[in-house]
ROMARFI-574282 format. One record per residue (C-alpha): x, y, z; residue in one letter. Coordinates in steps of 0.001 Angstrom, whole numbers, plus 500000, padded with zeros to 6 digits. Layout:
N
[rec [X Y Z] A];
...
***
This chain:
780
[rec [875105 832884 312957] L];
[rec [877406 835822 313521] F];
[rec [876733 839427 314371] F];
[rec [878477 842713 314990] F];
[rec [877573 845898 316769] F];
[rec [879070 849372 316786] K];
[rec [877629 852776 317432] Q];
[rec [878321 854221 313974] K];
[rec [876090 855530 311221] T];
[rec [875102 853379 308248] A];
[rec [877280 855623 306036] Y];
[rec [880333 855020 308190] E];
[rec [879721 851287 308201] I];
[rec [879273 851023 304448] L];
[rec [882124 853384 303601] S];
[rec [884958 851569 305264] G];
[rec [884040 850208 308712] L];
[rec [886251 852729 310499] V];
[rec [887762 851741 313818] G];
[rec [889102 848348 314770] S];
[rec [888938 848009 318553] E];
[rec [887523 844580 319395] M];
[rec [885176 844111 322340] C];
[rec [884920 840301 322415] I];
[rec [887906 837972 322328] R];
[rec [886632 834653 323643] D];
[rec [888953 833085 321013] R];
[rec [892200 834937 320374] F];
[rec [892196 836344 316854] G];
[rec [888601 835355 316058] R];
[rec [887198 838892 316400] A];
[rec [889763 840200 313912] E];
[rec [888812 837479 311419] Q];
[rec [885115 838349 311844] L];
[rec [885925 841992 311230] H];
[rec [887688 841217 307924] I];
[rec [884865 838871 306973] G];
[rec [882272 841562 307657] L];
[rec [884111 844004 305427] E];
[rec [884156 841352 302699] A];
[rec [880407 840721 303029] I];
[rec [879650 844446 302748] F];
[rec [881892 844605 299702] A];
[rec [879990 841651 298238] F];
[rec [876620 843370 298781] T];
[rec [877879 846529 297034] E];
[rec [878785 844474 293975] K];
[rec [875516 842469 293987] N];
[rec [872737 845052 294236] N];
[rec [872794 845046 298052] N];
[rec [872091 841297 298175] N];
[rec [873765 839204 300814] L];
[rec [875531 835964 299837] P];
[rec [873019 833205 299155] R];
[rec [872446 830574 301839] L];
[rec [874908 827681 301546] N];
[rec [876009 828825 298105] N];
[rec [879562 827709 297432] A];
[rec [880181 830227 294636] D];
[rec [879098 833178 296763] D];
[rec [881149 831886 299696] A];
[rec [884254 831600 297534] N];
[rec [883648 835131 296222] A];
[rec [883500 836488 299773] V];
[rec [886704 834645 300671] I];
[rec [888447 836189 297669] A];
[rec [887205 839645 298694] L];
[rec [888398 839099 302266] A];
[rec [891888 838201 301046] K];
[rec [892006 841209 298738] A];
[rec [890823 843593 301455] I];
[rec [893367 842173 303895] N];
[rec [896249 842461 301431] E];
[rec [895296 846056 300658] E];
[rec [895196 846819 304387] A];
[rec [898629 845260 304818] K];
[rec [900022 847501 302101] A];
[rec [898474 850572 303721] K];
[rec [899514 849316 307176] K];
[rec [895986 849775 308525] T];
[rec [893894 847046 310192] F];
[rec [894723 843537 308891] F];
[rec [895313 839953 309995] V];
[rec [898352 837815 309232] E];
[rec [896315 835204 307385] K];
[rec [892635 835065 306499] V];
[rec [890909 832052 308095] D];
[rec [888990 830681 305126] E];
[rec [886769 828431 307265] E];
[rec [885532 831365 309354] V];
[rec [884882 833526 306282] I];
[rec [883151 830638 304507] R];
[rec [880790 830118 307451] N];
[rec [880045 833836 307579] M];
[rec [879205 833881 303872] A];
[rec [877154 830669 303912] R];
[rec [874881 831848 306717] F];
[rec [874915 835646 306367] A];
[rec [871392 835689 304925] A];
[rec [869914 833613 307759] A];
[rec [868157 835062 310798] E];
[rec [867853 832781 313806] I];
[rec [866291 833392 317194] C];
[rec [869415 832741 319273] T];
[rec [871503 835478 317647] V];
[rec [868605 837919 317175] C];
[rec [867726 837605 320867] S];
[rec [871342 838039 321964] F];
[rec [871992 841165 319910] F];
[rec [868459 842494 320228] G];
[rec [868939 842759 323988] G];
[rec [872316 844454 323570] I];
[rec [871072 846903 320947] A];
[rec [868045 847844 323060] A];
[rec [870286 848486 326079] Q];
[rec [872573 850670 323965] E];
[rec [869544 852696 322848] A];
[rec [868689 853359 326498] F];
[rec [872203 854665 327127] K];
[rec [871424 857793 325122] I];
[rec [870004 859235 328360] V];
[rec [873531 859194 329776] G];
[rec [873260 856282 332200] K];
[rec [875795 853461 331812] Y];
[rec [878773 853308 329480] H];
[rec [878072 852758 325763] P];
[rec [879921 850327 323513] I];
[rec [882677 852220 321655] H];
[rec [884415 849175 320203] Q];
[rec [883312 846699 317598] W];
[rec [881371 843900 319242] L];
[rec [881786 840652 317318] H];
[rec [880112 837405 318353] Y];
[rec [879838 834051 316665] D];
[rec [878667 830605 317681] C];
[rec [880076 828459 314892] F];
[rec [880978 825825 317479] E];
[rec [877276 824899 317601] S];
[rec [877319 823772 313953] L];
[rec [876848 820059 313285] P];
[rec [879448 818257 311160] P];
[rec [879147 819247 307516] L];
[rec [878773 815656 306346] D];
[rec [875410 813896 306448] N];
[rec [873422 817074 307158] V];
[rec [870375 817731 305001] N];
[rec [870073 821492 304653] R];
[rec [867352 821369 302016] T];
[rec [864814 824071 302835] L];
[rec [861214 822980 303489] K];
[rec [859448 826291 302869] N];
[rec [858519 826518 306570] C];
[rec [859041 828929 309448] R];
[rec [862232 827090 310477] Y];
[rec [864017 827341 307101] D];
[rec [866743 829680 308406] D];
[rec [867571 827198 311176] Q];
[rec [867430 824292 308743] I];
[rec [869818 826123 306421] A];
[rec [872341 826299 309255] I];
[rec [871751 823176 311329] Y];
[rec [869907 820848 308979] G];
[rec [866622 819006 309038] Q];
[rec [867963 816347 311396] E];
[rec [868690 818773 314229] L];
[rec [865386 820574 313670] Q];
[rec [863592 817251 314165] A];
[rec [865555 816613 317359] K];
[rec [864660 820083 318713] L];
[rec [860982 819408 317987] A];
[rec [861164 816116 319912] S];
[rec [862861 817451 323051] L];
[rec [861351 816678 326464] K];
[rec [862246 819628 328706] L];
[rec [861372 820709 332231] L];
[rec [861596 824433 332940] M];
[rec [861331 825634 336529] I];
[rec [860153 829236 336664] G];
[rec [857875 831278 334401] A];
[rec [858998 834779 335329] G];
[rec [861155 837111 333257] A];
[rec [863573 834401 332103] L];
[rec [860823 831824 331758] G];
[rec [858748 834085 329499] C];
[rec [861752 834736 327255] E];
[rec [862554 831018 327057] F];
[rec [858956 830137 326147] I];
[rec [858982 832762 323398] K];
[rec [862301 831477 322051] A];
[rec [861275 827806 322177] F];
[rec [858012 828437 320361] S];
[rec [859737 830472 317624] L];
[rec [862532 827913 317212] M];
[rec [860196 824914 316985] G];
[rec [861520 823363 320195] I];
[rec [859156 820893 321921] C];
[rec [856769 820724 319011] C];
[rec [855066 817670 317496] H];
[rec [856131 814751 319760] D];
[rec [858178 816927 322173] G];
[rec [856950 818499 325418] L];
[rec [857926 821501 327529] L];
[rec [856757 821153 331127] T];
[rec [856711 824517 332897] V];
[rec [856124 824812 336625] T];
[rec [855798 827959 338714] D];
[rec [853719 828286 341870] N];
[rec [853502 832072 341546] D];
[rec [850695 834212 340183] H];
[rec [850947 837273 337979] I];
[rec [851223 840614 339763] E];
[rec [851096 844166 338462] L];
[rec [854839 844694 338990] S];
[rec [855582 841727 336700] N];
[rec [854214 843409 333592] L];
[rec [857206 845624 332809] N];
[rec [859597 842711 332268] R];
[rec [857585 839489 332017] Q];
[rec [856244 840480 328639] F];
[rec [853981 837504 327926] L];
[rec [851597 838846 330582] F];
[rec [848982 841572 330237] R];
[rec [846756 843530 332624] Q];
[rec [843936 841019 332187] K];
[rec [846234 838202 333379] D];
[rec [846846 839637 336875] I];
[rec [845997 837034 339493] G];
[rec [846306 834088 337101] H];
[rec [848967 831372 337104] S];
[rec [852235 832443 335500] K];
[rec [852956 829038 333999] S];
[rec [849448 828652 332606] Q];
[rec [849320 832071 330962] V];
[rec [852884 831871 329598] A];
[rec [852303 828446 328061] C];
[rec [849068 829690 326503] G];
[rec [850824 832633 324879] V];
[rec [853561 830305 323604] G];
[rec [850939 828141 321920] K];
[rec [849426 831237 320316] N];
[rec [852841 832014 318817] C];
[rec [853173 828472 317477] N];
[rec [850150 826131 317378] P];
[rec [852418 823047 317229] T];
[rec [854182 824061 320472] F];
[rec [853533 821334 323095] K];
[rec [853454 822469 326720] T];
[rec [852231 821333 330110] K];
[rec [851800 823934 332829] D];
[rec [852090 823110 336520] M];
[rec [851911 825135 339736] K];
[rec [854138 823062 342022] D];
[rec [857467 823688 343686] F];
[rec [860297 821452 342536] V];
[rec [861519 820350 345943] A];
[rec [861881 817334 348211] A];
[rec [858274 817819 349332] T];
[rec [856959 817309 345774] T];
[rec [858900 814210 344771] E];
[rec [855568 812375 344573] H];
[rec [854680 814777 341741] I];
[rec [858042 815073 339997] F];
[rec [858744 811357 340116] T];
[rec [861787 809429 339005] E];
[rec [860018 808466 335774] E];
[rec [859556 812163 334967] I];
[rec [863208 813004 335618] W];
[rec [864451 809972 333682] D];
[rec [862273 810899 330696] G];
[rec [863732 814395 330306] L];
[rec [866345 815488 327798] D];
[rec [867385 818593 329779] A];
[rec [866289 820893 332590] I];
[rec [866046 824652 332154] I];
[rec [866604 826719 335297] G];
[rec [864743 830034 335451] A];
[rec [864542 830395 339241] V];
[rec [865681 833255 341439] D];
[rec [867102 831585 344546] N];
[rec [870042 829399 345511] I];
[rec [868043 826792 347429] K];
[rec [865966 825860 344376] A];
[rec [869055 825715 342165] R];
[rec [870818 823431 344642] M];
[rec [867931 820969 344698] Y];
[rec [867509 820960 340903] I];
[rec [871257 820507 340480] D];
[rec [871239 817512 342825] G];
[rec [868425 815844 340871] K];
[rec [870214 816470 337568] C];
[rec [873403 814872 338904] V];
[rec [871466 811892 340285] W];
[rec [869575 811298 337029] H];
[rec [872489 812306 334739] N];
[rec [870603 815116 333023] K];
[rec [871932 818380 331540] P];
[rec [871066 821467 333571] F];
[rec [871056 824845 331819] L];
[rec [870915 827561 334456] D];
[rec [870513 831290 333866] S];
[rec [870234 834317 336099] G];
[rec [869840 838069 335787] T];
[rec [870193 840997 338162] L];
[rec [869474 844306 336513] G];
[rec [871947 844737 333650] T];
[rec [873982 841724 334818] K];
[rec [873351 838198 333576] A];
[rec [875035 834818 333531] N];
[rec [874595 831285 332255] T];
[rec [876011 827976 333425] Q];
[rec [876015 824751 331425] V];
[rec [876010 821598 333553] V];
[rec [876574 818545 331358] Y];
[rec [876700 814958 332686] P];
[rec [880176 813510 332961] G];
[rec [881891 816616 331588] L];
[rec [881374 819678 333762] T];
[rec [881173 820629 337368] Q];
[rec [877652 820929 338691] S];
[rec [876095 824107 340073] Y];
[rec [876751 823080 343680] S];
[rec [880494 822795 342971] D];
[rec [880679 826524 342276] T];
[rec [877865 827789 344482] I];
[rec [876961 831452 344453] D];
[rec [877454 833433 347684] P];
[rec [874476 833613 349989] Q];
[rec [872220 836609 349668] E];
[rec [873076 839494 351985] D];
[rec [871138 839792 355229] S];
[rec [871135 842475 357896] Y];
[rec [871935 841895 361599] P];
[rec [868717 841951 363620] M];
[rec [870063 844301 366287] C];
[rec [870948 846794 363537] T];
[rec [867438 846633 362127] I];
[rec [865840 846925 365587] R];
[rec [867883 849730 367123] N];
[rec [870689 851036 364928] F];
[rec [869648 851389 361268] P];
[rec [871898 853458 359015] N];
[rec [870531 852872 355479] I];
[rec [867010 852971 354101] I];
[rec [867035 849210 353437] E];
[rec [867299 848663 357191] H];
[rec [864173 850718 357879] T];
[rec [862207 849101 355036] I];
[rec [863080 845661 356357] E];
[rec [862014 846811 359811] W];
[rec [858729 848085 358377] G];
[rec [858137 844751 356655] R];
[rec [858802 842938 359943] N];
[rec [856307 845221 361687] Q];
[rec [853732 844394 359011] F];
[rec [854246 840643 359299] E];
[rec [854092 840696 363081] G];
[rec [851028 842894 363553] L];
[rec [848883 841906 360582] F];
[rec [850147 838424 359791] G];
[rec [851479 836526 362793] E];
[rec [849305 837967 365561] T];
[rec [845924 837362 363819] P];
[rec [847193 833896 362908] K];
[rec [848033 833279 366563] N];
[rec [844511 834365 367519] A];
[rec [843055 831874 365050] I];
[rec [845257 829050 366334] E];
[rec [844483 829909 369974] Y];
[rec [840751 829810 369335] L];
[rec [841122 826444 367622] K];
[rec [842852 824998 370668] G];
[rec [844361 827052 373481] A];
[rec [846408 824291 375079] D];
[rec [847912 823109 371800] A];
[rec [848746 826695 370824] F];
[rec [850465 827502 374112] L];
[rec [852423 824264 373977] K];
[rec [853591 824969 370456] Q];
[rec [854589 828563 371239] V];
[rec [856434 827604 374423] S];
[rec [858360 824877 372586] A];
[rec [859469 827248 369842] G];
[rec [860927 830112 371891] T];
[rec [862034 831243 375340] T];
[rec [859607 832302 378042] I];
[rec [860494 835927 377242] T];
[rec [859591 835353 373623] G];
[rec [856369 833621 374610] T];
[rec [855342 836576 376772] I];
[rec [855960 838991 373889] E];
[rec [853742 836878 371626] I];
[rec [850980 836742 374242] L];
[rec [851171 840501 374869] K];
[rec [850673 841188 371172] A];
[rec [847766 838718 371129] L];
[rec [846185 840393 374140] K];
[rec [846374 843837 372488] E];
[rec [844694 842510 369355] L];
[rec [841929 840789 371337] L];
[rec [841195 843987 373268] I];
[rec [840923 845876 369996] L];
[rec [838616 843192 368593] K];
[rec [836374 843453 371627] K];
[rec [836034 847201 371091] K];
[rec [834973 846452 367544] G];
[rec [834925 849962 366052] T];
[rec [836968 851676 363389] F];
[rec [837558 854564 365806] D];
[rec [839310 852053 368070] A];
[rec [841510 851018 365150] C];
[rec [842477 854660 364568] I];
[rec [843239 855105 368275] A];
[rec [845358 851938 368242] F];
[rec [847302 853272 365233] A];
[rec [847821 856600 367033] R];
[rec [849185 854801 370084] E];
[rec [851420 852596 367932] R];
[rec [852840 855697 366227] F];
[rec [853769 857078 369633] H];
[rec [855320 853789 370756] N];
[rec [857394 853235 367621] L];
[rec [858652 856707 366831] F];
[rec [858556 858501 370160] N];
[rec [858644 856527 373400] S];
[rec [860838 853660 372154] S];
[rec [863333 856204 370796] I];
[rec [863189 858117 374074] A];
[rec [863911 854869 375917] Q];
[rec [866899 854152 373663] L];
[rec [868282 857642 374303] L];
[rec [867706 857199 378033] F];
[rec [869811 854026 377957] T];
[rec [872404 855484 375586] F];
[rec [872382 859309 375782] P];
[rec [873834 861252 372803] P];
[rec [877099 861798 374733] D];
[rec [877301 858203 376014] Y];
[rec [880731 856524 375963] K];
[rec [881523 852843 376357] D];
[rec [883842 851363 378988] Q];
[rec [886854 852220 376796] N];
[rec [885866 855857 376541] G];
[rec [884793 855564 372894] V];
[rec [881631 857516 371953] P];
[rec [878751 855064 371521] F];
[rec [876997 857037 368795] W];
[rec [879744 856947 366193] T];
[rec [880439 855266 362881] G];
[rec [877320 853538 361512] P];
[rec [875412 854131 364762] K];
[rec [873312 857285 364437] R];
[rec [871828 858958 367502] A];
[rec [868067 859099 366842] P];
[rec [865541 861795 367687] S];
[rec [861867 861464 368640] I];
[rec [858942 862388 366373] I];
[rec [855746 864025 367571] E];
[rec [852555 863201 365693] L];
[rec [851464 865865 363216] D];
[rec [848339 864895 361292] M];
[rec [849069 867646 358779] N];
[rec [852168 865717 357723] D];
[rec [851282 863384 354832] D];
[rec [853605 860646 356075] L];
[rec [852087 860711 359580] H];
[rec [848603 860573 358087] M];
[rec [849605 857694 355809] M];
[rec [850851 855655 358778] F];
[rec [847768 856083 360963] V];
[rec [845279 855696 358126] R];
[rec [846927 852642 356573] S];
[rec [847319 850843 359900] M];
[rec [843709 851488 360900] A];
[rec [842413 850200 357563] N];
[rec [844528 847034 357573] I];
[rec [843533 846326 361181] L];
[rec [839858 846615 360289] S];
[rec [840356 843943 357618] V];
[rec [842377 841621 359886] A];
[rec [839786 841884 362684] L];
[rec [836695 841982 360452] H];
[rec [835678 845331 361906] I];
[rec [833245 847257 359687] P];
[rec [834529 850548 358331] C];
[rec [832072 853009 356743] P];
[rec [833513 854930 353805] N];
[rec [833127 858248 355572] E];
[rec [835394 856983 358370] C];
[rec [838259 856312 355929] K];
[rec [838677 859938 354911] T];
[rec [841868 861729 356032] P];
[rec [839775 864400 357766] K];
[rec [837934 861852 359908] Y];
[rec [841116 859906 360716] V];
[rec [842904 863115 361771] A];
[rec [839990 864134 363998] Q];
[rec [839900 860818 365864] V];
[rec [843683 860471 366130] A];
[rec [844094 863990 367521] S];
[rec [841630 863246 370312] S];
[rec [843587 860276 371679] V];
[rec [845236 860993 375035] K];
[rec [848588 859352 375691] L];
[rec [850336 858693 379016] P];
[rec [853595 860557 379648] P];
[rec [856835 858732 378899] F];
[rec [858424 857060 381922] V];
[rec [861932 855686 381312] P];
[rec [862766 852151 382380] K];
[rec [865948 850322 383132] K];
[rec [866201 847803 380299] V];
[rec [869037 845930 378608] A];
[rec [869344 846699 374892] I];
[rec [871325 844319 372699] Q];
[rec [873882 846269 370647] T];
[rec [875312 843302 368750] D];
[rec [873826 840001 367577] D];
[rec [876788 838196 369164] K];
[rec [876017 839596 372621] E];
[rec [874182 837267 374989] P];
[rec [870644 838248 375843] V];
[rec [870420 839771 379318] A];
[rec [869359 837392 382083] A];
[rec [865866 837777 383558] V];
[rec [864151 836777 386749] Q];
[rec [862444 833496 385860] L];
[rec [859928 833663 388686] G];
[rec [858624 837077 387629] D];
[rec [858244 835974 384021] E];
[rec [856389 832809 384970] E];
[rec [853954 834900 387017] K];
[rec [853440 837285 384100] E];
[rec [852941 834326 381771] F];
[rec [850207 832868 384007] D];
[rec [848430 836227 384237] E];
[rec [848503 836686 380465] L];
[rec [846990 833232 379952] K];
[rec [844061 834107 382223] K];
[rec [843487 837490 380587] E];
[rec [843566 836049 377082] I];
[rec [841198 833239 378022] A];
[rec [838712 835839 379293] G];
[rec [839040 838027 376191] L];
[rec [838396 835052 373886] C];
[rec [834947 834338 375307] V];
[rec [832436 834663 372483] G];
[rec [835080 834800 369744] L];
[rec [835691 832229 367003] K];
[rec [838555 831651 364520] P];
[rec [836594 833144 361624] S];
[rec [836579 836517 363414] D];
[rec [840233 837015 362439] F];
[rec [842175 837045 359198] E];
[rec [845935 836742 358782] S];
[rec [847014 839319 356200] I];
[rec [849650 838448 353598] E];
[rec [851642 841323 352138] F];
[rec [850479 842148 348604] E];
[rec [852682 844727 346933] K];
[rec [850692 845331 343757] D];
[rec [847255 846266 345104] D];
[rec [847104 850054 345345] E];
[rec [843898 849971 347429] T];
[rec [844878 847634 350271] N];
[rec [847185 850118 352139] F];
[rec [849946 847480 352473] H];
[rec [852696 849410 350699] V];
[rec [851429 852636 352302] D];
[rec [851956 851150 355752] Y];
[rec [855478 849862 355108] I];
[rec [856452 853016 353210] H];
[rec [855297 855338 355988] S];
[rec [856791 853121 358693] T];
[rec [860157 852911 356929] A];
[rec [860418 856634 356206] N];
[rec [859309 857675 359693] L];
[rec [861976 855357 361053] R];
[rec [864428 856993 358636] A];
[rec [863474 860418 360028] R];
[rec [864187 859138 363515] N];
[rec [867727 858274 362462] Y];
[rec [868329 861077 359920] K];
[rec [868523 858598 357032] I];
[rec [867597 859899 353557] P];
[rec [864033 858872 352787] E];
[rec [862961 856937 349697] C];
[rec [860029 856972 347308] D];
[rec [857258 854403 347266] K];
[rec [858739 852584 344278] L];
[rec [861893 851844 346244] R];
[rec [859854 850676 349230] T];
[rec [857807 848374 347025] R];
[rec [860930 846857 345491] G];
[rec [862750 846163 348771] V];
[rec [859705 845097 350807] A];
[rec [858377 842959 347960] G];
[rec [861801 841372 347380] H];
[rec [861576 842323 343719] I];
[rec [864723 841186 341955] I];
[rec [865679 843853 339423] P];
[rec [865151 842411 335965] A];
[rec [865051 844189 332647] I];
[rec [863969 842868 329267] A];
[rec [867285 843738 327598] T];
[rec [869486 841560 329806] A];
[rec [866888 838796 329842] T];
[rec [866603 838627 326046] A];
[rec [870374 838732 325615] M];
[rec [871148 835922 328061] I];
[rec [868350 833670 326786] V];
[rec [869799 834073 323301] G];
[rec [873112 832808 324626] S];
[rec [871527 829923 326535] M];
[rec [869330 828691 323692] T];
[rec [872501 828375 321642] N];
[rec [873880 826119 324391] E];
[rec [870668 824071 324237] L];
[rec [871360 823479 320533] I];
[rec [874750 822039 321528] K];
[rec [873233 819909 324279] V];
[rec [870675 818541 321813] T];
[rec [873563 817391 319598] Q];
[rec [875202 815782 322673] K];
[rec [878603 817344 322095] F];
[rec [881192 815469 324141] S];
[rec [883966 818093 324073] K];
[rec [883807 820498 326998] I];
[rec [885482 823284 324987] E];
[rec [882427 823503 322732] L];
[rec [880210 824689 325586] Y];
[rec [880259 828256 326887] K];
[rec [879283 829889 330163] N];
[rec [878441 833575 329864] A];
[rec [879044 836440 332300] F];
[rec [877687 839749 331024] V];
[rec [877102 843241 332354] N];
[rec [875399 845414 329747] L];
[rec [876010 848567 331782] A];
[rec [879828 848529 331708] L];
[rec [879727 846848 329121] P];
[rec [881406 843509 329930] L];
[rec [881128 840275 327942] F];
[rec [882983 837166 329124] V];
[rec [882525 833682 327665] F];
[rec [884406 830758 329150] S];
[rec [884452 826995 329043] E];
[rec [882618 825319 331914] P];
[rec [884901 823980 334603] A];
[rec [885697 820313 334139] E];
[rec [884239 817940 336713] V];
[rec [886692 817080 339463] S];
[rec [888048 813556 339543] K];
[rec [888234 811794 342880] I];
[rec [891695 810308 343350] V];
[rec [893569 808494 346071] S];
[rec [895482 810517 348642] K];
[rec [898504 809504 350665] A];
[rec [897321 811741 353490] M];
[rec [893783 813058 353765] D];
[rec [893527 815883 356349] P];
[rec [889959 814919 357290] V];
[rec [890518 811173 357696] M];
[rec [894009 811643 359127] G];
[rec [895493 808958 356898] G];
[rec [895562 807549 353370] P];
[rec [892343 807412 351350] V];
[rec [891800 805085 348395] K];
[rec [889518 806124 345502] A];
[rec [887604 803089 344208] V];
[rec [887636 803146 341239] P];
[rec [890478 805589 340731] E];
[rec [889460 808904 339159] G];
[rec [885694 808540 339377] H];
[rec [883470 811623 339466] T];
[rec [880254 812726 341136] K];
[rec [878360 811910 337945] W];
[rec [879169 808210 338213] Q];
[rec [877061 805770 340195] K];
[rec [877060 802037 340846] I];
[rec [873685 800626 339883] E];
[rec [872309 797631 341753] I];
[rec [868910 796021 341459] K];
[rec [867059 794541 344381] G];
[rec [865738 793073 346459] P];
[rec [869044 792792 348305] L];
[rec [869779 792038 351909] K];
[rec [872257 794253 353704] L];
[rec [874679 791330 353919] S];
[rec [874351 790745 350162] E];
[rec [875224 794354 349451] L];
[rec [878270 794098 351680] M];
[rec [879348 790858 350030] E];
[rec [878907 792370 346577] Y];
[rec [881145 795330 347463] V];
[rec [883713 792995 348985] K];
[rec [883779 790659 345972] K];
[rec [883802 793265 343208] N];
[rec [885783 796114 344779] Y];
[rec [887878 794400 347513] S];
[rec [886344 796677 350131] V];
[rec [885231 795715 353631] E];
[rec [882079 797745 354335] V];
[rec [882070 799678 357630] T];
[rec [879053 801947 357068] M];
[rec [875979 802113 354841] V];
[rec [873870 805286 354673] V];
[rec [870644 805877 352754] C];
[rec [870304 809622 352233] G];
[rec [870813 810892 355787] E];
[rec [869636 807631 357417] L];
[rec [872426 805337 358724] P];
[rec [871538 801696 358035] L];
[rec [874718 800037 359260] Y];
[rec [877763 800932 361345] M];
[rec [880349 798254 362004] A];
[rec [880509 797222 365642] G];
[rec [877441 799298 366591] M];
[rec [874433 798113 364565] S];
[rec [872465 795003 365636] P];
[rec [873501 791891 363713] K];
[rec [869928 791048 362740] D];
[rec [869979 793963 360282] R];
[rec [872319 791993 358020] L];
[rec [869521 789577 357103] A];
[rec [866989 792292 356236] K];
[rec [866253 793735 352821] N];
[rec [867597 797232 352315] L];
[rec [864178 798749 351590] E];
[rec [862739 797113 354714] D];
[rec [865544 798615 356795] L];
[rec [864815 802072 355368] V];
[rec [861134 801754 356286] V];
[rec [861920 800396 359756] E];
[rec [864596 802910 360723] L];
[rec [862998 805865 358942] G];
[rec [859634 805035 360549] K];
[rec [857700 805847 357411] S];
[rec [856544 803922 354365] K];
[rec [858134 804414 350992] L];
[rec [855960 806325 348553] A];
[rec [854654 804275 345612] P];
[rec [856567 806590 343254] T];
[rec [859958 805686 344774] V];
[rec [861764 803360 342382] K];
[rec [865323 803752 343608] S];
[rec [867293 804915 346628] M];
[rec [870724 806405 347106] R];
[rec [873089 804259 349160] M];
[rec [876473 805617 350227] D];
[rec [878973 802989 351281] V];
[rec [882098 803547 353347] M];
[rec [884710 800987 354116] G];
[rec [888344 799896 354076] E];
[rec [890488 798113 351507] T];
[rec [891005 794420 352213] L];
[rec [894421 793751 353694] G];
[rec [895707 797342 353822] K];
[rec [892848 798883 355838] G];
[rec [892867 802165 353882] E];
[rec [889757 804303 354068] S];
[rec [887781 804122 350834] V];
[rec [885746 806687 348889] V];
[rec [883340 805220 346316] M];
[rec [880592 806480 343995] P];
[rec [877068 806416 345362] S];
[rec [875050 803256 344814] F];
[rec [871739 803566 342975] K];
[rec [869586 800818 344462] Y];
[rec [866509 799873 342436] F];
[rec [863652 798404 344445] L];
[rec [861895 795048 344015] K];
[rec [863771 793810 340981] Q];
[rec [865789 790691 340246] S];
[rec [869327 790716 341591] I];
[rec [871392 792076 338699] I];
[rec [874483 794160 339265] H];
[rec [875892 796694 336819] K];
[rec [878636 799215 337460] A];
[rec [878000 802448 335590] L];
[rec [881644 803379 335488] L];
***
């Protein structure tokens, strides 16, 4: 239950444990006590034929305590490393459990040790101090714990936590969202620890499928699993590790759109929720459901060598949404379009080119052929007339290419696109903003992050040029279902056809180029655009004669197939764009990572942080009610940095003499309630009955009732006949949709004023249960 780490030889460790710098101090003085205790345990092993103290043996524990005191007194006399007073309880725990090996600690230090081994290559800073870590706060009370071993695979855990906790772990009902790197590590840990075995259940959901790039960090997957469901394969491997491991794999998002799948009964039946997702939106939704159903939420995240955990416990801690992470970085569109300055800009631009040409435009062709009028109406409603014309121009180009129907035409199209992207469009930009151009203040335009570009002429002897033309032609042939004989795919054939394409000379135009996303788009002549729109509609209608939706295929980017040319296209596009702007080029691995939105994850950080989080799950299972017993972790294995802190306490909502939003006093009813608290009411109830209940029990005159985002009542504005209607009937009527059969309760937020004083009131949400007898219970 404790561990240490230092980069020293076994001889140095056993001959005196030289050095005393402590790396972890989550409790002041604890690391020093662990250091003395470790010296005492090594001294004990030297006197007992290299045997560690026996599990839960009082005599051995007392012997270690005596050794610790002797070692400390000797150190005091020599004025070397010592502590003022040996903490007998800490040393006793170290001695009692020194012989045990449990998954939580092995995973935590296994990840750290593996990362330290990698540092031999010279990257990242190694640990030079002693790294001490303990989790004694997870121990159950010593009384009434049966630590009798059962001669089973969980004996080390039983020796520490007892048979009672082991039974509780086996009976847990957990929902884990995500079966990627973190999810795989959690499944491994749960199966080894005996969590969700026998009458327990781990439900794992992940809508993703296994890809080649997953295999280096999502270690439950193998080559043969590529293309299969992550959750299904991971759960299967977990069962292979432990036949009693009970799992249910699903492939559904956990979101508002799947509440008919993840029903209220499912949420209410859970003991905890494990977060193994990689985006803020999913975390926010899961957090909201955990708060609504009063369920613990254990969230983890990794980014390369960095990792963190957050424990969200009902009634005690803040929830995830109270301390939301910053939004992911995004790049201004005008920078990506015209003024890139880093390789990520050009890769993002290449990905956008891929999605537009091979994804959106074939999809538009399919939708047009299904119904031209409906398609045009939808497109016109979603963008400006300028945007609509751009969409129709791209559709027209694709239809012309489809009509030609040959692979040679695809090569010619790719040759022309090369010229447009890397030559004529750059020439146009330089025509509008010459290299010596200055703005109205006399400041050079091409300065700072703005790089003056240069044009590129096609050279089919250049591998990057060849990659662009060849990859585009091949992907186009798939999107348009154009046959492509193998001999036509060869670089020699592609170069021959591309070199024969004749291009018109560049003619500069007077166009407005947006230099900042905040700038308004230049005004256009509406009449001219409407005429162009009408002409495009006629041309497209003529080109679609004889075509059907099945003649086209919308291509989705697949980063792990080496034969589909997808990464080749984006890689060549991004690096050619980089050459335009004199940006250092990147290798294909970098392109794949950025274009595929691969979040850097390594097995070392993942194993380490899951070890920390499974220890928190042990605490949650015991339902500890003291917030100081829980720990959030913030770790960077590269620095290295280890920070453990108590979760932030949930904020209490109190009355205010002057609220800046309301512009007056605000009364908290009841005083000091939190977001975890709700007022439970059982229906059916009429709106007037709800208002009367609030008035009678809380002395509040209701002025507004809202269900979710749907206003049901506003004083002085809503029709009076609503007062006589049941709340669920009002929701159906005003929301214009029926309630799903799985809906058992609804959230009602009530606003009002105190009787007599007229102070604005803030109250907990009401949890309204449908179609039940009228019983009221305040969960406060």
